[in-house]
N, C-alpha and C positions, 0 to 999 in steps of 0.2 A: 333056577339058575345056580350053577355050582359055586362053591365058596371061592371068592376071589374075583368073580365076575360082577360087573355093575348091573343094577336093576334097570337103569336107563342108560342112554347113550353117553352121558357125561360121567356117570358113576358117582354123582354127588350124594345119592341116597345111601349107598354103602359107606361112602366116606364119612358122612355125618353120623350114621348109626354106630360105626366102629369107633370113631373118635369119641363119641358120647359115652360109649361103653367103657373105653379105656380110661377116660377121665373119671367116670363113676367109680371104677375100680380103684384108681389112685386116691380119690378124695374119701372114699369109704374106708380104705386102709388108714389114711391119715386121721380120720375121725375116730376110728377104733383106737388108734395109738393115743390120741389126745385124751379120750375118755378114760382109758386105762391108767395113763400117767396121772391124771387128775384124781383118780380113785385110789391112788397109792402105788401105782406101777403094776407091771406084769407079775405073774406068779414067780418068776425067776428073773434076776437082773440081766442074765444073758439074753433073754428074749427082748428086753428093752433095747439092748445094744444092737441086736440083729435088726430090729425094726428101724432104728435110726439109720443104720448102714444101708438098708434097702431103699430108703428114700433118696439117697445121694449116689448110690452105686451105678444106676443107669447113666447118669450124666458123666460120672468119672470114666466109665467104660467107653462111652462115645468120645470123650476127650482123648483118652489114651490111644484109641484106634485111629484117630484123625490127626495125630501130631499136634494136639492142641497147645502143648507147652512150647514147642518150637515156634508156632504161629503167635503165641502169646508174647514171647520175647521179641520177635520181629515187629509185631504191632505195637508193643510197648515203647520201643525206640522211636517209632514214627509218632506216636501220641505225645511222647516227651518233647520232641522237636516242635510239634504243633502247639503244645502248651507254652513252650518258651516264647514262640513268636506272638502268641495271643497275649501272654502276660506282659511281655516287654514292649510290645507294639512297635517293634523295629528299633528300639533304643537299647543301649548297653546298660548293664547294671553298674550303678555308681559304687565306687570302692568304699562302701561304708557298711558296717556290721548290720544296722537295722534293715537296710535295703536287701542285703544278702539273705538275712533271716526271712524277710517277707517273701522274697522270691522262692526260697526253699519250701516255705510253708504252703504257698499257693500251688506250687508244682506238686508237692506231695498230696495235697487234698485233691487236685485234679486227677492224679494217677489212681488214688484210692477210689474215687468216684467211678472212674472208668472200669477198674477191676470189679467193683460191686455190680455195675450194670452188666458187664460182660458175663460174669458168673451167673447172675440172676437170669439173663437171657438164655444162657446155655441150659440151666435147670428147667426153665419154663418150656423151652423148645423141645426138650427130651421128655420131661414128665407129663406135660400137658399137650404134647404133640403139635405145638405151634409151628414146627418146621413144615407142616403141611401147607402153611401160608407162604407163598412165594416172597411177598414183601417182607415178612418177618425174617426169613432165611437170608434175604439180601441185606437187611439191616444188620443182622448178626455178622455176616461175613465181610461186607464192604465197609460198614460204618465202624464196627467195633474191632474186627480183626484186620481191617485195612487191607483186604484182599483186592488188589487192583488189577488182577489178571483178567484179560479179555477172553471171554468164553462165548462159544456159539450157543444158539438156543438148545441144541441137542445136548451139549455138555452141561448146561444149566439144568436141563431136565433130569439128566443122570444124577447130578449133584443133589437135587431135591429128593429124588427117589431113594438114594442111598441114605440121606440124612433121616428121612421119615422111617424107612425100613429099619435102620439101626436103632432109632428111638423105640419102635414097637418091639423089636427083638430083645433089646436089653431090658426093657420094662418086663417082658415076659419072663426072661431068664433070671433077672436079678431083683425084681420087685414083686411080681405077682406070685410066682411059685414059692419063694421064701416066706412071703406074708401068709400064704395059705397054711404053710407048716407052722408058723408062729401062732396063728389063730387057733388051729387045732390043738397044738400042744398046750397053749395057755388055758384054753377052755377045759381041756382034759384035767389040768392040774387044779382047777377051781374046786375048793372044798365042797361046795354045794352040788357039784357034778351036773348043774343045770346050765345049759347054754343060754346066754343072753340073746335077745332079739337082734341087737346090733351085730353080734358075732355071726348069727345066721345070715343076716342080710349081706354083711361084708364078705363072708365066705362064698355065698352063692354068686355074688357079682364077680369075685375074683376067679372062681372056677369056670364060670361061663366065658369070661373074657380070655382066660388062659386057653381054653379049648378052641375058641375061635382062632386065636393067633397061632396055636400049635398046628391046626389044620392047614392054615395058609403057608406057614414057613416050612412045614414038613414036605409039602409038595415041591416047593421051590428049591430047597436045599437038596432034596433027594434027586431031582432032575438036573440041577445046574451046579451043585456044590455050594459050599458056604459063601465064598466070595462072590461068585457070579449069581447065586440065588438072591443075594441082597440087592442086586441090580434090577431084578424083576419087580415091578411095582406090586405092593400088597394092596394099596388103595389108589384109586384114580383121582389125582388132583387136577388133571387136564384131560381133554378128549384124546390126546395122543397116548397118555398113560392108560386110559380106558381101552383103547384099541390094543395096546401091548398086552394087557391082562387078558383080553378076550382071545388073542392069539395063543397065549400061554395055556389058558384053560382048555381051549378046544384042541390045540396041537396044530402045528404047521401042516401036517399031513391031511388032517380033516379039512382045513381051510382050502388046501390045494384041491382036494377031492370035490368040495362044494363048487369051487370055481370051474373045474373041468366039467362038472355035471351041468352047470348053467350054460356053458358055451355051446354044446350040441343042441340044446333047446332053442337058443337064439338062432343057430344056423338052420335048424329044422324049420323054424317059423319063416325064415327068409326064403328057403327053398319052396315051401308051400305057397308063399305069396307069388313067387315066380311062376309056379305051375298054374295057379289060378289065372294069372294074367294071360299065359299062353292059351 
């Protein structure tokens, strides 16, 4: 089966294996970073800075691409009003300094907690590919960003495809490939010139994961362009997405050819049956 096509009708096998590989790549890079920092840091300070940047860069890129900060401001105003109603319980603030301070502290703590959960959900959704889960994406958009827009099932499908594709693409471009360079440079600068087992395992996983994603995205971006290519599912989270991937991999012309090839066979069988009856 070509890359991008599901092994079964639902595509869950490819979905599970690819997400497992991407998470293995992320956590192996994180483990390598932790071990090196605990051991005194990388061979050069700039490598440590680059490593830290790669862990947050995919989430920042997804945020910038999707007008996160505009949505953050709009959602913040809604959250603020909801917190006011919850804290006050429909009552007005008494004109005293202690009550005013108490209200301000509770409101600030509520907003800080919301910001912490929002940013944590964004990072987990991108770095751990949890946007593949429809409920997780709905929780992020409807509960945290307070996106109350009514969308059809097709629009929700496209929203999930783009969110997951962007998470995979930005992980490839801003985390996997830079970390491969960091590991190679850091191990090359090691005085002993001997690569650690952890470095070999980390590098192998990152290279394999990067090659898999490069193959998938190269085909989509080459045929559809960057913007439209990200709308073609890389992984099938639903049967409809599995069908879309199958059509993209096979090509519409091949599908039409198969359908046309099947129709004469059915017609021929019908004619034979009529001839036999006669």
